[in-house]
Every structure is written in C-alpha cells, then in structure tokens.
Backbone as CSV, one residue per row, in Angstrom:
resi,resn,N_x,N_y,N_z,CA_x,CA_y,CA_z,C_x,C_y,C_z
1,MET,7.330,-7.018,21.961,8.760,-6.907,21.723,9.386,-5.909,22.701
2,ARG,8.622,-4.872,22.986,9.144,-3.859,23.904,9.423,-4.464,25.282
3,THR,8.511,-5.306,25.758,8.689,-5.953,27.057,9.929,-6.838,27.059
4,LEU,10.117,-7.596,25.981,11.305,-8.443,25.875,12.572,-7.603,25.907
5,ARG,12.589,-6.515,25.179,13.776,-5.662,25.139,14.069,-5.031,26.497
6,ILE,13.033,-4.596,27.191,13.220,-4.032,28.534,13.779,-5.100,29.471
7,PHE,13.228,-6.309,29.369,13.725,-7.414,30.189,15.197,-7.698,29.894
8,LEU,15.562,-7.749,28.604,16.948,-8.036,28.229,17.906,-6.957,28.723
9,ILE,17.484,-5.706,28.671,18.315,-4.613,29.197,18.496,-4.768,30.702
10,ALA,17.385,-5.004,31.404,17.454,-5.174,32.862,18.296,-6.392,33.241
11,ALA,18.131,-7.478,32.493,18.900,-8.696,32.772,20.389,-8.472,32.525
12,THR,20.719,-7.731,31.463,22.121,-7.441,31.168,22.747,-6.607,32.270
13,VAL,22.062,-5.561,32.678,22.573,-4.713,33.763,22.706,-5.538,35.041
14,GLY,21.707,-6.360,35.322,21.722,-7.179,36.527,22.862,-8.178,36.548
15,ILE,23.080,-8.882,35.449,24.130,-9.900,35.438,25.515,-9.270,35.507
16,TYR,25.687,-8.105,34.863,26.982,-7.432,34.972,27.212,-6.919,36.393
17,ALA,26.192,-6.375,37.026,26.333,-5.900,38.408,26.646,-7.067,39.343
18,PHE,25.924,-8.154,39.189,26.144,-9.331,40.018,27.556,-9.868,39.819
19,THR,28.038,-9.856,38.577,29.388,-10.341,38.275,30.449,-9.467,38.934
20,VAL,30.272,-8.159,38.867,31.234,-7.243,39.505,31.282,-7.504,41.016
21,ILE,30.125,-7.694,41.616,30.066,-7.966,43.062,30.746,-9.300,43.386
22,ALA,30.486,-10.318,42.570,31.101,-11.632,42.802,32.611,-11.568,42.650
23,ILE,33.095,-10.860,41.634,34.545,-10.730,41.432,35.171,-9.975,42.599
24,ALA,34.511,-8.916,43.051,35.039,-8.133,44.181,35.133,-8.981,45.448
25,GLY,34.166,-9.863,45.639,34.150,-10.669,46.857,34.938,-11.959,46.782
26,HIS,35.070,-12.514,45.572,35.654,-13.849,45.466,36.747,-13.982,44.410
27,GLY,37.042,-12.949,43.681,38.109,-13.010,42.683,37.649,-13.538,41.339
28,TRP,38.625,-13.696,40.439,38.374,-14.082,39.052,38.323,-15.584,38.817
29,LEU,38.586,-16.397,39.805,38.747,-17.832,39.588,37.425,-18.595,39.540
30,TRP,36.485,-18.112,38.753,35.193,-18.774,38.660,35.279,-20.207,38.134
31,PRO,36.211,-20.556,37.232,36.245,-21.951,36.790,36.536,-22.933,37.928
32,VAL,37.399,-22.538,38.858,37.710,-23.405,39.995,36.463,-23.604,40.850
33,VAL,35.753,-22.519,41.116,34.527,-22.594,41.916,33.490,-23.457,41.203
34,ALA,33.309,-23.222,39.908,32.309,-23.972,39.139,32.651,-25.467,39.110
35,PHE,33.911,-25.796,38.873,34.320,-27.198,38.827,34.114,-27.866,40.187
36,ASN,34.513,-27.189,41.257,34.317,-27.748,42.606,32.839,-27.943,42.912
37,ASP,32.011,-27.008,42.471,30.564,-27.167,42.658,30.046,-28.388,41.900
38,LEU,30.526,-28.600,40.673,30.052,-29.729,39.867,30.432,-31.068,40.466
39,ILE,31.625,-31.189,40.995,32.062,-32.492,41.523,31.540,-32.770,42.929
40,ALA,30.911,-31.788,43.550,30.372,-31.994,44.901,29.145,-32.908,44.892
41,LEU,28.481,-33.029,43.751,27.287,-33.868,43.591,26.208,-33.563,44.631
42,ASN,25.827,-32.301,44.676,24.734,-31.864,45.542,23.763,-31.033,44.700
43,TRP,22.865,-30.300,45.339,21.886,-29.512,44.584,22.543,-28.415,43.763
44,ARG,23.611,-27.829,44.271,24.324,-26.816,43.488,24.922,-27.458,42.238
45,SER,25.407,-28.688,42.375,25.945,-29.425,41.222,24.850,-29.646,40.183
46,GLN,23.681,-30.022,40.662,22.562,-30.266,39.750,22.221,-28.996,38.988
47,PHE,22.146,-27.879,39.686,21.830,-26.605,39.039,22.913,-26.222,38.042
48,ASP,24.169,-26.356,38.442,25.283,-26.000,37.557,25.319,-26.888,36.319
49,PHE,25.075,-28.184,36.490,25.057,-29.102,35.351,23.930,-28.731,34.395
50,ASP,22.765,-28.448,34.940,21.623,-28.006,34.134,21.990,-26.752,33.349
51,PHE,22.648,-25.821,34.000,23.033,-24.565,33.366,24.063,-24.783,32.261
52,VAL,25.023,-25.665,32.488,26.028,-25.968,31.464,25.352,-26.549,30.224
53,ILE,24.420,-27.480,30.425,23.698,-28.065,29.296,22.908,-26.984,28.566
54,TYR,22.260,-26.086,29.308,21.525,-24.981,28.701,22.454,-24.086,27.877
55,LEU,23.626,-23.779,28.397,24.580,-22.944,27.663,25.041,-23.623,26.377
56,ILE,25.279,-24.915,26.433,25.679,-25.642,25.229,24.548,-25.634,24.208
57,LEU,23.324,-25.847,24.664,22.168,-25.833,23.759,21.978,-24.458,23.117
58,THR,22.014,-23.399,23.907,21.829,-22.063,23.336,22.994,-21.672,22.441
59,SER,24.192,-22.123,22.762,25.345,-21.845,21.902,25.209,-22.561,20.564
60,THR,24.698,-23.787,20.598,24.440,-24.516,19.360,23.433,-23.763,18.506
61,TRP,22.384,-23.240,19.121,21.382,-22.449,18.403,22.013,-21.193,17.804
62,ILE,22.845,-20.508,18.569,23.488,-19.288,18.070,24.360,-19.610,16.858
63,VAL,25.141,-20.675,16.935,25.997,-21.058,15.808,25.137,-21.362,14.586
64,TRP,24.057,-22.116,14.763,23.158,-22.435,13.655,22.503,-21.166,13.120
65,ARG,22.011,-20.305,14.028,21.327,-19.070,13.644,22.233,-18.160,12.828
66,GLU,23.519,-18.161,13.147,24.486,-17.302,12.460,25.067,-17.942,11.200
67,GLY,24.673,-19.183,10.898,25.113,-19.821,9.669,26.406,-20.602,9.774
68,ALA,26.817,-20.977,10.956,28.016,-21.797,11.193,29.269,-21.192,10.559
69,THR,29.391,-19.899,10.610,30.590,-19.209,10.130,31.597,-19.112,11.275
70,ALA,32.767,-18.592,10.971,33.768,-18.394,12.025,33.214,-17.477,13.109
71,LYS,32.526,-16.416,12.699,31.915,-15.495,13.658,30.898,-16.228,14.532
72,ALA,30.152,-17.140,13.944,29.140,-17.898,14.676,29.782,-18.736,15.785
73,TYR,30.911,-19.370,15.467,31.599,-20.188,16.474,32.199,-19.332,17.586
74,VAL,32.661,-18.155,17.251,33.136,-17.219,18.284,31.971,-16.840,19.191
75,TYR,30.824,-16.546,18.594,29.636,-16.212,19.390,29.229,-17.383,20.286
76,GLY,29.270,-18.592,19.751,28.937,-19.771,20.550,29.885,-19.944,21.722
77,PHE,31.173,-19.758,21.466,32.183,-19.844,22.526,31.923,-18.786,23.597
78,LEU,31.679,-17.555,23.165,31.417,-16.477,24.128,30.171,-16.771,24.955
79,ASN,29.159,-17.337,24.323,27.937,-17.652,25.057,28.185,-18.711,26.122
80,ILE,29.000,-19.723,25.805,29.290,-20.768,26.798,30.049,-20.184,27.982
81,PHE,31.034,-19.344,27.720,31.884,-18.860,28.807,31.381,-17.598,29.485
82,LEU,30.505,-16.851,28.834,29.982,-15.630,29.456,28.504,-15.728,29.817
83,GLY,27.806,-16.711,29.309,26.397,-16.881,29.633,25.578,-15.656,29.261
84,GLY,24.791,-15.181,30.210,23.928,-14.036,29.984,24.664,-12.748,29.679
85,MET,25.914,-12.661,30.107,26.684,-11.439,29.812,26.882,-11.287,28.310
86,PHE,26.884,-12.398,27.579,26.916,-12.337,26.118,25.513,-12.534,25.539
87,GLY,24.792,-13.529,26.037,23.512,-13.927,25.455,22.432,-12.860,25.491
88,PHE,22.326,-12.131,26.596,21.279,-11.109,26.692,21.501,-9.973,25.698
89,PRO,22.704,-9.390,25.639,22.923,-8.354,24.620,22.807,-8.906,23.193
90,TYR,23.224,-10.154,22.979,23.108,-10.768,21.659,21.648,-10.782,21.210
91,LEU,20.756,-11.239,22.081,19.335,-11.268,21.743,18.761,-9.868,21.557
92,LEU,19.185,-8.936,22.377,18.712,-7.562,22.250,19.097,-6.986,20.888
93,ILE,20.350,-7.146,20.510,20.812,-6.649,19.216,20.095,-7.381,18.082
94,ALA,19.924,-8.695,18.230,19.218,-9.468,17.200,17.792,-8.974,17.027
95,SER,17.145,-8.583,18.113,15.760,-8.091,18.013,15.688,-6.784,17.238
96,TYR,16.689,-5.938,17.400,16.711,-4.676,16.645,17.077,-4.911,15.181
97,ARG,18.040,-5.774,14.934,18.432,-6.069,13.547,17.288,-6.708,12.765
98,ALA,16.442,-7.466,13.460,15.302,-8.129,12.818,14.062,-7.246,12.806
99,ASN,14.184,-6.015,13.294,13.038,-5.092,13.380,11.855,-5.718,14.124
100,GLY,12.167,-6.520,15.137,11.124,-7.120,15.959,10.449,-8.334,15.353
101,ASP,10.872,-8.779,14.176,10.300,-9.951,13.518,10.789,-11.210,14.238
102,VAL,9.872,-11.862,14.956,10.244,-13.012,15.778,10.820,-14.144,14.927
103,ARG,10.275,-14.360,13.759,10.794,-15.400,12.860,12.263,-15.122,12.526
104,GLN,12.573,-13.896,12.205,13.942,-13.501,11.884,14.849,-13.627,13.107
105,ILE,14.331,-13.256,14.277,15.129,-13.372,15.509,15.493,-14.824,15.767
106,LEU,14.530,-15.714,15.626,14.766,-17.119,15.924,15.606,-17.837,14.865
107,LEU,15.384,-17.498,13.590,16.032,-18.238,12.507,17.297,-17.594,11.972
108,GLY,17.472,-16.304,12.180,18.674,-15.618,11.705,18.854,-15.781,10.212
109,VAL,20.040,-16.218,9.789,20.325,-16.366,8.363,19.488,-17.460,7.712
110,ASN,18.892,-18.321,8.520,18.074,-19.416,8.005,16.635,-18.997,7.706
111,ALA,16.279,-17.761,7.998,14.907,-17.289,7.801,14.515,-17.275,6.328
112,ALA,15.481,-17.085,5.451,15.191,-17.003,4.011,14.859,-18.365,3.416
113,ALA,15.278,-19.422,4.085,15.078,-20.787,3.543,13.641,-21.258,3.658
C-alpha cells in the first residue's frame, strides 16, 4: 500500500506540473486541441480515443463505488474532465479512508454487500 501511495503522490505532483507547463505554453483551450487531435484520425487520435474510453470507464466505477449519489456523479464528471488531476488524489484519499483495505478501496460503499 505504501508503494501505491507514493506512486499516487508522485503522479499527482507530476500531472499538475505537466499541466502548468502545458497551460503556460499553449493556453487553456485544451478541448479545442483534444477535439482536433481526435478528428485527425492518426496515432494521437487513437491514443486520445483510448484515453477518453478509459476516463469514462473509471468514472463509471467511481460513480458505482460512491453509491450513485449526487456526490458520486460530481466525482465522475470531475474524473472525466480532469483525469489524473482528480483520479490520483481520489484514489490516495480512498486508500487512507479504507485504512489500506484493498476490498474497501475497490468496492467503496458496496463493500458491505
């Protein structure tokens, strides 16, 4: 669990640093860049499409894990639009709230069932 937590901290710091650098160099208009990449139908499009599907899948898991409450849908939305900037800290906090219990981390409110 310690290794996972260290990784999540490093990944969070890394993605925020990378985002600051990208914004400084290219501005805030990431949706325009992402959409243009998707419609180009090249390898970058393939990677971006794969990533979008992954974000939707992990957001679905987060909503289910949180019990499909209003808060859960907000978390799912944030995960789709922020990716690792939301997902990495979410998992880190979940690991502490679950006291490192992997079953609890994966199942959330569904662990009792």
